[in-house]
N, C-alpha and C positions, 0 to 999 in steps of 0.2 A: 377434188375428193370432199365428200360430205364429212360431216363429224362423225356420223355413225359409221361410215366407211373406214374412216381412221380408227375407231374403236375397234371395228370387227377384225382388221387386220393385226392390229395389237394382241386383240383377245384370243384369235386363233394361234398366233404363234404360243402364246403362254398355255395356252391349253394344247242333266247332270245327272247319277241313279235317282237319288231321293230329291224331293222337289225344289229346288231353287226358288220357285216362285209362292212358297208357302207364306212368305210374310213380305208384303209391299206396303209401304207409308207413303200416301199420296204426297206429290211434290207441286209447287206452284205452277202452273202450266204456263205463265206468263215468263218467267226467268228461272231457268234450273240448269245445273250442270248434270252432263249425262254421259253415258257409253253405250255398251252395248251388253246383251245378255245371251247365254245359250242355256235355256233350261230344259229339263225333260218334261213329259208330261205330267200334269199336276196330279193325277190320279193314278200315277205309277206307284205299283207297292213291290215289296221286295218278294221275292220268289224262293222257295226252299233250295230248289236248284242253281240259285245265282251262284255264280264262283265267289270263293272268300278271298279277300286279299292278304298279303302280308305286309304289315304296317314298318315301312323305316323312315328314318330321317335323313334328308340331303342337304347338305350345308351350301348356302350361297354366301360367299364371302364379302363382307363389308356392307350387307344389305339391311342392316339396323339404322334407326334414325341417325344414332353416333357412331355409325362406321362399323359396328360389330357385326359378327357372322349371325346367320338365321338358319335354323333348320326347317327345311320344308316337309311337313306331314306328306307321304307319298305312299300311293298304294302300288304293290307289285303282285301281278300274277303270272304264274308259270306254267306250262304243259306238264304233263307226268315225264319223269325223267330227270336226268342228272344236266341235260343239256351236252356242248351249249346251243343255245336257241338264238336265232335272230330276235331282235328288240323292237319292239315300237314303244317309243316315247310319246305319250298324250299331253296336249296341254288344253287347258280348259279355256272357257270364255269369261266375259267379265259382265255381272249386272250394274246396271245404272244406279241401283239404290245400295248404298253402303250397308244397311241392314241385311240384304240379302247377300251381298257379297261376306260379310261375318259369319253366317249359317252355314257356308259352303263346306260341306262335310263329305262330297261324294263328286270327283273330278271328272269321273267316266261313267256312261252308262253301263249296265251290265250286259246289255243284249249287245254292245259294241264289243265288251271284252271278250264274250261267248265268240263274236266273229273271228277275232285275231287269234283267241287260243286254237279253234279249229285248223287255222292255217299255220300253226307249229310255233308260233309267236309268243314270248313272254311280253308283259305289258307294263309300263311304268309310267304311272299318272301322277305327278307332283300337284299339290295345292300351292299355288306360287305366294310369294311372301305379299301380304297385305288383303288375304284372303283365309276365311274359315279357320281351320283349325291350325293352320300355319301362324297367322297373325302377323304383324308387324306392320310398318309404315305402307301407306298406300303408294308406292313407287310408280303405278300403273295410271295415274290419273293423268290424261293427256292435256286435259284442260279446255275440253270440247264443252261449249254451252250455247243455249238456244235463247232466244225472247220473242216471241210471237211467231214462233215458226222458224224464225231466221237464225243462222249461225253468227254469234256477237263476240266469240272471242277466238283467237287463233289458236288452234290446239299445237302442241309441240311432238309430233308423231316421231322425228327422230329419237327423242328421248325414251318415248316408249318401245321404240325398236331396241334400242341399247340395254335396257334394263330387262327386257323379255328375254333376248338373247342371253343374257347372263344367267338369269334363272335356266333356261332350257343347255345350256352349255355347262352349267353344274349337274345336271341331272344325266347329261350323256358321259361326262367326266366319271361319275359314280357307276353309272351303268358299265363302262369299258373295264373299269377294275373287279367286276364281279365273275367269279369263277364259271357260273352256268350262263354267262352272256356270251353272244359272238363278236366281239367288239368291232369286228369289220363287215357287220351286216344289220345297221341300224336304219329304221325308218322312223322319222319326225311326222306327228299328225297332231291336229288341232281344228278347232271350231272358233269361229268368231274373231276376239283378240286373240285366242291361240292359235288360230289359223294365220294371222299377221304373224304371230311369234314362230310358226315353222319357216316362213319364208325370210325371216329376218336372221334366222338361225342359219339357214340353208346359204344365205349371201356370206357367211364367213367361211364356208366349204370345210368344215370340221372333218378330220379323218374318219372315217368309219362309218358315216353316213351315206347311205346308197341311193336315197330317195326320201321325198318329202310330200304330204298329202295336207292340202288348204281347204278345210270346207269353211264357206263364207266369210273367209278372213278380210278382216278391216278393224276400224276404229271410227267412234266419234259419230255412232248412230243413234236415232233415239226415235221408234214409231210412234211414241205418243207425242213428243213435241214436234217433230218434222218427218212425218211418213215420208219414206223413199228418197230423203234427202238429207245426208250425213252432212258434218259440219266439216267444212273446207276438203271436198273430194279431190280437189285439185293438188292441194298439198299431197294427199296422200298417193295420188298418179305419180307424182314426183318421186316419194320416196320409195314406190315399189318400182320405179325406172332406174332409180340408183341400185337396189337390190340386184336387178338383173344385169347389171356392168358386171358382177363379181360372181353371181352363181353359177356354178358348173355342174351342180347336182341335178340330177331329173326330178320334176315335180308334177302334180296332178294338182289342177284348182277347180272347185266344185262349187258353184252356186245356183240358185233357183231364180226364176224369172220375178216371182212374187217377193222378193227379198224386201221386208219393209224399212230395214235399216239401210239399204245402199240403194235401192232402186233397180231397175231392169237396164240400167245403162253404165252406171258407172264401174261395175265390177269388170267387164269386158275392157273397158278403157284403163283400167288399172293394169289388167294383165298385157293389153298390147304394149303399154310403155315398159312393162318389165320384160317381154319378150323381145323387145326392138333391138336388144342387143345380142341377140342370138342365145339366150339360156335355154336350155332343154325343158320345155313344160308344155303340158297340155291344157286347154281351158274345156270345161265342159259346162254349159248353161243348160239346166234341166227345165222341164216345163214348171207350171205353178204347181205348188205343194196344194193340194184340194183341202181348203176347210183350215188351213193353217197358215202362219206367216213363213214364207220362203227361207228365212233365217235359219228354220229348224230344220233345215235339208237333212242334217244327219240322224235327229230324231224319226223324222217321218218319211224321209224320202228313200228307204232304202232299196226299195225295187229301181229307183233312178241311180243310185251311187254304187250299187254294189258291182254291176258290171263292169263300168270303168274303173273302179279300184282293182277288181280281179286282173282286168287287161294290163293296169300300170305294174302290178304285183310281176306279173309275167315278164314284163319290158325289163325289170330291173332285176330279174334272175329269180324270183320265187316261184 
């Protein structure tokens, strides 16, 4: 049993629309720490018809540098009526640039909010610890780094799995205490590191979660420093394989062929390792996203992913 699997069992028992790319500071190309990002179109502008969120704080126990609690700035969207509503918990990605991470103020695209509201879901989208309006220490730095296009430091993807699952489970606990939420009909979804988060959380099999959706999930990628080759993809394959040994919740994995963070081959290898233990999940590898990095599948590939997502929702009872 891995350190993360042990944590998951213990934990289970006890329990973007504005531009992320608005500010980039150049980093040395010879040596730089990095991770991945999921940014909305740079020219995206707010619309008068955009749904307006309620802002709440969701506490992550012990997440501060010195062991105190931190409240995650969280957007909540609800359909008309009193509920109880099925709930989508959405997890954002991670920018490699710390200044971009510090400016994160919109964890989910408004168009994606409308997609889920139209299906009767409430949406809960936290900004995790170490990002934007939540602040706090950078708990999700896996340690990935590159020099001359090569990965030069072994990242710690098990630690990343632990802290991201902690945040997601805190959001789930909050959701299941709300009178408007159907605590037995929760779907997890995320993109990039947020997609990895959905899988790490599903591996704990939390009660009430009926499915999860992983958009372009992984960690340790840098299209600038090492296009299509992430840091230590074999370790990521091993970690995903460990998740698959415990995950009983149905899942949908969505990646585009021209993903510049992971390349065309690694995501399928990760999924195959995950599915080898019989965990119920489906892998969808879309065609290239024309004119865009395929890592931005959620943002630009709606015609490619909406069909599989709708089919998956039917499969799990929606």
